[in-house]
C-alpha positions in Angstrom: 25.4 -3.2 3.2 23.6 -0.6 5.4 23.6 3.1 4.9 24.8 5.3 7.5 22.2 6.9 9.9 20.4 9.9 8.3 21.7 9.0 4.7 19.1 9.9 2.1 18.3 7.0 -0.3 16.5 7.2 -3.6 13.7 4.6 -4.1 12.5 4.9 -8.0 10.4 3.2 -10.5 10.9 3.5 -14.4 7.8 5.3 -16.0 7.2 4.9 -19.7 6.3 7.9 -21.8 4.9 11.0 -20.1 4.0 11.1 -16.3 0.6 9.3 -16.4 -0.4 11.5 -13.4 -0.3 14.4 -15.7 -2.3 12.6 -18.4 -5.0 11.8 -15.7 -5.3 15.3 -14.3 -5.2 17.0 -17.9 -7.2 14.3 -19.7 -5.2 15.0 -22.7 -4.3 12.0 -24.9 -0.7 13.2 -25.1 1.9 10.6 -25.8 5.7 11.0 -25.4 8.3 9.8 -27.8 8.3 6.0 -28.1 10.8 4.4 -25.6 11.3 7.5 -23.4 11.7 6.5 -19.8 11.3 8.8 -16.8 12.0 8.3 -13.1 9.5 8.7 -10.5 11.3 8.8 -7.1 10.9 9.6 -3.6 13.8 10.3 -1.0 13.6 7.7 1.9 15.5 8.7 5.0 17.2 6.0 6.9 16.2 7.1 10.2 15.6 5.3 13.6 11.9 3.9 13.7 11.1 6.2 16.4 11.8 9.4 14.5 9.8 7.9 11.5 6.5 7.6 13.7 6.9 9.9 16.6 4.0 12.0 15.6 1.7 9.2 16.8 3.1 10.0 20.4 2.7 6.4 22.4 1.5 4.6 19.3 3.4 1.4 18.5 2.9 1.0 14.9 3.5 -1.5 12.2 3.0 -2.5 8.5 1.7 -5.6 6.8 2.6 -6.3 3.2 0.7 -9.6 1.8 2.8 -10.9 -1.2 2.3 -13.8 -3.7 5.5 -14.3 -6.0 6.7 -10.7 -5.7 10.4 -10.9 -5.5 10.7 -8.4 -8.3 8.5 -5.5 -7.0 9.1 -6.2 -3.3 12.4 -4.5 -2.9 11.1 -1.2 -3.8 8.3 -1.5 -1.5 10.4 -2.3 1.5 13.2 0.3 0.7 10.3 3.0 1.0 9.1 1.3 4.3 12.8 1.2 5.8 13.1 2.1 9.5 9.5 0.7 10.1 8.4 -2.5 11.7 7.2 -4.6 8.6 5.5 -8.1 8.4 5.4 -9.7 5.0 3.1 -12.5 4.7 4.5 -14.6 1.8 1.3 -16.5 0.3 1.8 -19.5 -1.6 5.0 -18.1 -3.1 7.0 -20.4 -5.7 9.7 -17.5 -6.0 12.4 -15.9 -3.6 9.7 -13.5 -2.0 10.5 -14.6 1.5 14.2 -14.4 1.3 14.0 -11.0 -0.3 11.8 -10.0 2.6 14.0 -11.3 5.1 17.1 -9.4 3.3 15.4 -6.0 3.9 14.6 -6.7 7.5 11.0 -7.7 7.6 9.4 -10.3 9.6 8.2 -13.1 7.3 5.0 -15.1 7.9 4.6 -17.7 5.2 1.0 -19.4 4.4 -0.6 -21.1 1.8 -3.9 -19.9 1.4 -3.6 -17.9 -1.9 -6.0 -15.5 -0.4 -5.2 -11.9 0.4 -7.7 -11.5 3.2 -6.2 -14.5 5.0 -2.8 -13.1 4.3 -3.5 -9.6 5.5 -5.1 -11.2 8.7 -2.0 -13.4 9.5 0.0 -10.3 9.2 -1.8 -8.3 11.5 -2.0 -11.2 14.0 1.6 -11.2 13.9 1.9 -7.4 14.7 -0.7 -7.7 17.4 1.5 -10.3 19.1 4.5 -7.7 19.2 2.1 -5.2 21.0 1.4 -3.0 18.1 -1.5 -0.6 18.7 -1.8 0.9 15.2 -1.5 -1.5 11.9 -1.1 -0.1 8.2 -1.3 -2.2 5.2 0.0 -1.8 1.8 0.8 -4.0 -1.1 4.1 -5.1 -2.7 3.4 -3.5 -5.8 3.0 -0.3 -4.0 5.4 2.5 -2.9 4.6 4.6 0.0 6.0 8.4 0.2 8.2 9.6 3.4 6.0 10.3 6.2 3.2 8.0 5.2 2.8 6.2 8.5 3.4 9.2 10.4 0.4 10.8 8.6 -1.8 8.0 9.6 -0.5 8.4 13.5 -1.3 12.1 13.3 -4.9 11.3 12.3 -4.9 8.6 15.0 -3.7 11.2 17.7 -6.7 13.2 16.7 -9.2 10.3 17.5 -9.7 8.7 14.2 -9.9 4.8 14.4 -9.1 4.2 10.9 -7.7 6.3 8.0 -8.2 5.2 4.4 -6.1 6.7 1.8 -6.2 7.0 -2.0 -3.8 5.5 -4.7 -2.1 7.2 -7.7 -0.9 5.2 -10.8 2.3 6.7 -12.3 2.9 3.8 -14.8 0.3 3.1 -17.4 2.5 1.0 -19.6 0.1 -1.3 -21.9 -2.9 0.6 -21.2 -4.9 2.7 -23.7 -5.4 6.4 -23.3 -9.3 5.9 -23.0 -8.5 3.5 -20.1 -6.5 6.2 -18.3 -9.2 8.9 -18.9 -11.9 6.4 -17.8 -10.2 5.7 -14.5 -9.8 9.6 -13.8 -13.6 10.1 -14.2 -14.4 6.9 -12.1 -12.0 7.9 -9.3 -13.3 11.6 -9.4 -16.8 10.2 -8.8 -15.8 7.9 -5.8 -16.1 9.6 -2.7 -14.9 7.1 -0.4 -12.6 4.6 -2.4 -10.9 1.7 -0.3 -7.6 0.2 -1.0 -5.7 -2.4 1.1 -2.5 -0.7 -0.3 -3.3 2.4 1.7 -5.2 1.6 4.9 -4.5 2.1 8.7 -6.6 1.4 11.6 -6.2 1.0 15.4 -5.7 -2.6 17.2 -8.9 -1.9 19.1 -11.0 -1.1 16.1 -9.7 -4.0 14.1 -10.3 -6.8 16.7 -13.8 -5.4 17.5 -14.8 -5.3 14.1 -13.8 -8.9 13.3 -10.7 -8.4 11.4 -10.1 -9.0 7.7 -12.3 -11.7 6.5 -10.6 -14.5 4.2 -11.8 -13.1 1.0 -9.8 -13.2 -2.2 -11.0 -9.9 -3.2 -12.6 -7.2 -1.2 -11.4 -7.6 2.0 -10.4 -4.1 2.5 -13.9 -3.0 1.8 -15.3 -5.6 4.2 -13.2 -4.6 6.9 -13.9 -0.8 6.4 -17.7 -1.4 6.4 -17.4 -3.3 9.5 -15.6 -0.8 11.3 -18.2 1.8 10.2 -21.1 -0.5 11.4 -19.6 -0.8 14.7 -19.2 2.8 15.2 -15.7 3.4 14.8 -14.4 6.7 13.4 -13.3 6.0 9.9 -11.7 9.0 7.8 -11.6 8.9 4.1 -8.8 11.3 2.9 -6.8 12.1 -0.2 -4.2 13.6 1.9 -2.6 10.3 2.6 -1.8 8.8 -0.8 0.6 5.9 -2.2 1.7 5.2 -5.8 0.6 1.7 -7.0 0.9 -0.3 -10.2 -1.4 -0.9 -13.0 0.1 -4.3 -14.0 -1.7 -6.6 -16.2 -0.8 -9.6 -14.2 -2.7 -8.8 -11.2 -3.1 -11.0 -8.1 -6.4 -10.6 -6.7 -9.1 -12.1 -9.1 -11.4 -9.0 -9.0 -9.2 -6.4 -7.4 -7.5 -3.1 -8.4 -5.8 -4.6 -11.4 -8.9 -6.4 -12.5 -11.0 -3.3 -12.1 -8.7 -1.6 -14.5 -9.3 -3.8 -17.2 -13.0 -3.1 -17.2 -12.7 0.5 -17.8 -12.9 2.4 -21.3 
C-alpha cells in the first residue's frame, strides 16, 4: 500500500526508560519507572526523490545499506529513506532481509562474504553503475532524519568531497548507567569520529581513494583515511547526525556495538 504524495508518515522506535540522549547530556544516573516506554519518532515526507535531494543541484545520489539478518530492523531504516535510491546488500542472510528490502523498493544485491567492507563496496558498485555521483552509507539498525542526504549534498555543493557525521544512541536498554556516562565522555573527547552508519562521499573521491577495503571492521575509517591521504576534502561535522542502536547482538566483530561493551 502506498501513501499519497506529500503524506507524512511516522517512523518510530520504542525507547525504554527515560530518553537516553538526556541521560548522556546531563550525566545524571536517572531512571524512569520500570517498564516505561517512550517513542522516538521522525516525520518522513513521502516526496518524489528529486524533491528530497534537490539541494545538491545536479548531483545524482543514492544510499548503501549493508545488512546481515536484519529483517526486524530494516523496515524502520528503509522507511526513513523513502524516496531515495537505496541499495541493500544482503550479506550471508538466513532470514527475509532481501524480501523485506525489495518490498520497500530497494535494489538488492546478495553476497555471501560476511564482511561489512565487502558489502559496502558491493553496494557502491551497484550505485556507480546507475550513474550516481554521490554515495551515502548507513546501517540497517540506524534511523536517518528527514533531510539527511540533502544535508550531505549541500556540503558537497560547497566543495566537500566527503561528509562524516555523528551518531546518537536513544535506546540504552540492557546497558548500565556507567557505560552510558563513559560513552558520553569518550565521544566528547573524539574530535573526528567515523561511522559507516553516517558517511557520504563523491564517486570521484571514492574511486580515486581505492574504495572500501574488504575488512570485517574498520572499513569506514580506512576509507576516510585513504580519502584524506589522497588530498580530498573531508568534513567531520556534528550537524549531520543519525540515530543508531546499542544492541548487544552486534554484527561487526569490533565495530560500534563491540566498542560499547568495552566502556565503563
